[in-house]
C-alpha positions as a printed Julia matrix, in Angstrom:
197×3 Matrix{Float64}:
   0.23  -0.28  -0.06
   1.21   3.44  -1.23
   0.05   6.2    1.06
   0.02  10.03  -0.62
  -0.34  13.02   1.5
  -1.63  16.04   0.06
  -1.67  19.29   2.48
  -3.07  22.34   1.0
  -2.11  24.68   3.95
  -3.57  27.97   3.36
  -0.85  31.26   3.84
  -1.11  31.57   7.6
   1.98  31.32  10.22
  -0.08  28.88  11.87
  -0.54  26.76   8.77
   3.35  26.73   7.79
   4.3   25.97  11.69
   2.34  22.74  11.42
   3.96  22.01   7.91
   7.23  21.08  10.06
   5.29  18.64  12.16
   3.32  16.85   8.96
   5.28  13.8    8.77
   6.01  13.23  12.61
   1.75  13.68  12.68
   1.02  11.48   9.64
   2.96   8.52  11.18
   1.83   8.84  14.66
  -1.84   9.26  13.19
  -1.21   5.86  11.13
   0.73   4.32  14.09
  -2.18   5.21  16.98
  -5.34   5.34  14.71
  -6.36   8.66  15.71
  -7.29  11.1   12.85
  -4.46  13.59  12.0
  -6.55  16.58  11.49
  -7.78  15.95  15.28
  -3.7   15.8   16.16
  -3.34  19.17  14.23
  -6.2   20.37  15.95
  -4.79  19.7   19.48
  -1.29  21.0   18.79
  -2.71  24.17  17.29
  -5.02  24.66  20.24
  -2.33  23.25  23.33
   0.63  25.43  21.56
   0.17  27.35  18.82
   2.79  24.81  17.3
   5.46  25.66  20.17
   7.24  23.04  20.65
   8.69  24.8   24.24
   5.7   25.97  25.48
   5.08  25.09  29.19
   1.78  25.66  30.87
   1.25  26.61  34.86
  -0.01  23.4   35.37
   2.47  22.01  34.53
   2.37  20.57  30.97
   4.95  20.29  27.94
   5.44  20.44  24.5
   3.63  20.86  21.46
   0.31  18.87  22.72
   0.67  20.33  26.4
   1.07  16.74  27.97
   0.82  16.65  31.69
   3.24  14.25  33.05
   1.53  13.19  36.01
  -1.9   12.29  34.56
  -1.2   11.78  30.54
   2.25  10.81  30.77
   1.87   8.15  33.52
  -1.75   6.64  31.75
   0.84   6.16  28.03
   3.59   4.85  30.03
   1.43   2.29  31.98
  -0.47   0.89  29.17
   2.18   0.9   26.86
   5.13   0.52  28.85
   3.89  -1.8   31.58
   4.5    0.62  34.62
   3.65   4.65  35.14
   6.79   6.63  34.46
   7.39  10.16  35.21
   8.36  11.57  32.14
  10.26  14.64  32.49
  10.11  18.03  30.74
  13.47  17.66  29.14
  12.02  14.5   27.07
   8.31  16.19  26.75
  10.13  19.06  25.09
  10.78  16.95  21.98
   8.71  17.37  19.4
   8.4   13.83  18.2
   8.52  12.46  21.58
   5.5   14.72  22.49
   3.53  13.38  19.54
   4.02  10.31  20.3
   2.93  11.04  23.91
   0.0   13.12  23.04
  -1.15  11.01  20.12
  -1.15   7.64  22.23
  -3.1    9.16  25.12
  -5.87  10.07  22.6
  -5.54   6.87  21.39
  -6.17   5.46  24.98
  -9.42   8.05  25.16
 -10.85   7.33  22.05
  -9.99   3.37  21.88
  -9.93   2.67  25.92
 -11.9    4.5   27.85
 -14.3    5.86  25.66
 -15.03   2.75  23.49
 -18.23   1.58  24.53
 -19.29   5.15  23.13
 -20.83   3.94  19.95
 -20.95   7.01  17.8
 -17.61   8.17  16.56
 -18.3   11.87  16.55
 -19.63  11.52  20.11
 -16.65   9.76  21.15
 -14.15  12.5   19.31
 -16.5   15.41  21.47
 -15.99  13.65  24.75
 -12.42  12.68  23.87
 -11.72  15.91  23.06
 -13.41  17.37  26.51
 -11.4   14.53  28.56
  -7.97  15.74  26.87
  -8.24  18.94  28.67
 -10.61  18.08  31.47
 -10.33  14.58  32.78
 -12.42  11.56  31.32
 -13.67  11.01  35.24
 -14.86  14.86  35.3
 -16.44  14.51  31.77
 -18.59  11.1   32.93
 -19.27  13.05  36.03
 -20.79  16.03  34.1
 -23.31  13.55  32.33
 -23.78  10.84  34.87
 -22.81  12.2   38.26
 -20.44   9.92  38.68
 -16.99   8.87  37.64
 -18.12   5.57  35.82
 -16.73   5.41  32.44
 -19.51   2.38  31.46
 -22.1    4.52  32.86
 -20.47   7.79  30.61
 -20.91   5.19  27.56
 -24.64   4.03  28.11
 -25.58   7.68  29.13
 -23.85   8.98  25.62
 -25.34   5.94  23.59
 -28.88   7.66  24.63
 -28.02  10.99  23.14
 -27.16  12.73  20.08
 -23.64  13.81  19.01
 -25.0   17.29  18.69
 -26.94  16.91  22.6
 -23.76  16.23  23.53
 -21.15  18.73  21.72
 -24.28  21.49  23.04
 -24.03  20.36  26.87
 -20.27  20.35  26.6
 -19.78  23.57  25.0
 -22.61  25.47  27.13
 -22.55  23.13  30.56
 -19.8   21.93  31.57
 -18.6   23.05  34.52
 -15.33  24.21  33.64
 -14.98  27.2   31.35
 -11.62  26.4   30.6
 -12.96  23.05  28.91
 -15.97  24.4   27.08
 -13.96  27.08  25.42
 -11.31  24.16  24.53
 -14.0   22.17  23.17
 -15.18  24.61  20.57
 -11.71  25.84  19.72
 -10.63  22.36  18.88
 -13.46  21.38  17.18
 -13.33  24.69  14.99
  -9.95  23.81  14.01
 -10.11  20.08  13.36
 -12.79  21.26  10.35
  -9.9   23.48   9.57
  -7.09  20.86   9.19
  -9.71  18.64   7.77
 -10.12  20.66   4.58
  -6.77  21.15   4.28
  -5.61  17.56   4.46
  -6.18  14.58   1.96
  -4.92  11.32   2.7
  -5.28   8.61  -0.41
  -4.25   5.27  -0.14
  -3.77   3.23  -3.58
């Protein structure tokens, strides 16, 4: 199988910055089964493609990986032991994209895998990437139960889930985060075409 990628980036500084990381994003997208437009949208929202970005939480790098949460989840699931990743390793762009994308894989394919609608699952994963999957579950069910979240989500439309998260979620940062990532995902989806022959 040969994969051809066409990326029509509009002439903006953010689009130019995204091009630098495109080979890694596409490789990690394929490896972890996470859409490239989602990875790019999260990178854009989290760090504006600045590999040295650091937040007060602290979170590090392109995808703003939090070592004590996402970092430990990834190392526990894929290395068998929860490890505290250092800022130095997370400032490495390729490694940061690897960890951030594999964490999205955990959210989509493990924590939220019983959510049947892929659009609903994506909305929930985006909110969970920012606000925590337990908090997302509690928003819809009153408890941190992921099975309960899936059962509830499967009775709701994707539109209802989106509106609930952007209007009623208890944390303003997460409400705004979902709106930003969703908008940027549409932008990158239009710009990125992948065809296999």
